[in-house]
C-alpha positions in Angstrom: -12.8 -9.5 -7.9 -15.4 -8.0 -10.2 -13.5 -6.1 -12.9 -16.5 -4.9 -14.9 -20.2 -5.3 -15.5 -21.9 -5.5 -18.9 -25.6 -5.4 -18.9 -28.7 -3.2 -19.0 -29.3 -0.2 -16.7 -32.3 -1.2 -14.6 -32.5 2.0 -12.5 -30.7 5.2 -11.8 -31.0 6.4 -8.2 -29.5 9.9 -7.5 -27.2 11.0 -6.0 -24.9 8.1 -6.9 -26.4 4.7 -7.3 -27.2 2.6 -10.4 -28.7 -0.8 -10.7 -27.1 -2.9 -13.5 -29.0 -6.0 -14.7 -26.4 -8.7 -15.7 -28.2 -11.8 -17.0 -31.0 -11.3 -14.5 -28.9 -10.4 -11.5 -29.1 -6.8 -10.3 -25.9 -5.2 -9.1 -26.1 -2.0 -7.0 -23.2 0.2 -8.1 -22.1 3.5 -6.5 -20.8 5.9 -9.3 -19.7 9.4 -9.7 -22.6 11.8 -10.4 -21.2 12.7 -13.8 -21.2 9.0 -14.9 -24.6 8.4 -13.4 -26.0 11.2 -15.6 -24.7 9.4 -18.7 -26.7 6.2 -18.1 -30.1 5.6 -19.6 -32.6 3.1 -18.1 -33.1 0.2 -20.4 -29.9 0.8 -22.4 -26.8 -1.5 -22.3 -23.7 -0.3 -20.6 -20.3 -1.5 -19.5 -19.1 -0.3 -16.1 -15.6 -0.7 -14.8 -15.9 -1.7 -11.1 -14.0 -1.8 -7.8 -15.1 -4.1 -5.0 -14.5 -2.6 -1.6 -14.4 -5.0 1.4 -14.6 -3.4 4.9 -16.0 -4.1 8.4 -19.2 -2.5 7.2 -19.7 -5.0 4.4 -19.1 -5.0 0.6 -19.4 -2.0 -1.6 -19.3 -2.0 -5.5 -18.1 1.2 -7.1 -18.4 1.8 -10.9 -16.8 4.0 -13.5 -17.2 4.7 -17.2 -13.5 5.5 -17.8 -10.1 3.9 -17.0 -8.9 7.3 -15.7 -11.7 7.5 -13.1 -11.1 4.0 -11.8 -7.3 4.5 -11.6 -7.7 7.8 -9.8 -10.2 6.3 -7.4 -7.8 3.5 -6.5 -5.0 6.1 -6.0 -7.3 8.2 -3.7 -8.4 5.3 -1.5 -4.7 4.4 -1.1 -4.2 7.7 0.8 -4.5 7.3 4.6 -7.9 8.3 6.0 -9.5 8.5 2.5 -12.2 5.9 2.0 -14.3 4.9 -1.0 -17.1 7.4 -0.2 -14.7 10.3 0.0 -13.0 9.2 -3.2 -16.3 9.0 -4.9 -17.2 12.5 -3.7 -13.9 13.7 -5.2 -14.8 12.3 -8.6 -18.3 13.7 -8.3 -16.9 17.1 -7.7 -14.2 17.2 -10.4 -13.4 15.4 -13.6 -10.3 13.2 -13.4 -8.3 15.8 -15.3 -9.4 18.6 -13.0 -8.6 16.7 -9.9 -5.2 15.4 -11.2 -4.3 19.0 -12.2 -5.2 20.4 -8.8 -3.1 17.7 -7.0 -0.2 18.3 -9.4 -0.4 22.1 -8.7 -0.6 21.4 -5.0 -3.8 23.5 -4.9 -5.0 22.9 -1.4 -8.0 25.2 -1.7 -9.4 23.3 -4.7 -8.9 19.9 -3.2 -10.5 21.2 0.1 -13.7 22.0 -1.9 -14.5 18.3 -2.1 -17.3 17.5 0.4 -15.9 15.9 3.6 -12.3 17.0 2.8 -10.8 19.5 5.2 -7.5 21.3 4.8 -5.4 18.6 6.6 -6.9 15.8 4.4 -6.4 17.9 1.3 -2.7 18.4 2.3 -2.4 14.6 2.8 -4.0 13.8 -0.6 -1.6 16.2 -2.3 1.4 15.0 -0.3 0.8 11.3 -1.1 -0.3 11.6 -4.7 1.7 14.5 -6.2 4.6 12.2 -7.0 2.3 10.0 -9.3 0.5 13.0 -10.7 3.4 15.4 -11.1 2.3 16.3 -14.7 -1.4 15.8 -14.1 -3.5 13.1 -15.7 -0.8 12.2 -18.2 1.3 10.6 -15.4 -1.6 8.6 -13.9 -0.6 5.5 -15.9 3.2 6.2 -15.9 4.7 3.1 -14.3 8.0 5.0 -13.8 6.3 7.7 -11.7 4.5 5.0 -9.7 7.7 3.1 -9.0 9.4 6.3 -7.9 6.6 7.1 -5.5 6.8 3.6 -4.0 10.5 3.8 -3.4 11.9 3.7 0.1 13.2 7.2 -0.1 9.8 8.5 -1.1 8.1 6.5 1.7 10.5 8.0 4.3 9.9 11.5 2.9 6.2 11.1 3.2 6.4 9.8 6.7 8.6 12.7 7.8 6.3 15.2 6.2 3.2 13.7 7.8 4.9 13.8 11.2 5.6 17.5 10.6 2.0 18.1 9.6 0.8 16.4 12.8 3.0 18.8 14.8 1.1 21.7 13.4 3.5 22.8 10.6 1.9 23.6 7.2 2.7 21.6 4.1 4.7 24.6 2.7 6.8 24.7 5.9 7.4 21.0 5.8 8.5 21.1 2.2 11.0 23.9 2.8 12.3 22.3 5.9 13.0 19.0 4.1 14.5 20.6 1.1 18.1 19.6 0.6 17.9 16.6 3.0 20.6 13.9 2.7 19.7 11.4 0.0 18.7 8.0 1.3 18.0 9.2 4.9 15.4 7.4 6.9 12.2 8.9 8.2 13.7 9.6 11.7 16.8 11.3 10.2 14.7 13.4 7.9 12.5 14.5 10.8 15.5 15.5 12.9 16.9 17.4 9.9 13.6 19.3 9.3 13.2 20.2 13.0 16.7 21.6 13.2 15.9 23.8 10.2 12.6 24.9 11.7 14.3 25.9 15.0 12.9 22.8 16.8 9.8 24.8 17.8 
């Protein structure tokens, strides 16, 4: 994996591509628009990178801060959120703004990202609010990450997604699952929630 690139900026191609010359080898790197605006052709730079491997080929994504890269990796871990959508999110908001919107469960703000509809915004908030419960400060909090990865959290996420797919809103799902038995599996949580919702 390519962790970072150190070299000269050979070209900046809006809206989101930079060519970085590393010892005579040119790397095409997709970057958030804010970072792209900070690069100067001919000047040296150090870009943190993430190499995406998919059926469509390889894609190299670059960032000027640890926060951006970490948040990018969190975003692409959300189901149905790919690197291009994650890059659009970081081009729309700073890491702090995006983390705060997720922590506040602000669906309207997250939906403002190009390509992100209400359902996708709800999914992003649902899957990331545990690791961003206090905004950007918790992004590197290993305790929060461990909690989000626990079996209980996975079951709760699965049950909530099932309710969303049935047409319930994220607010209804959250209320319906409140007070659910600790340690219950996804199926049990779903049954519990549907009973509280009147099984409609």
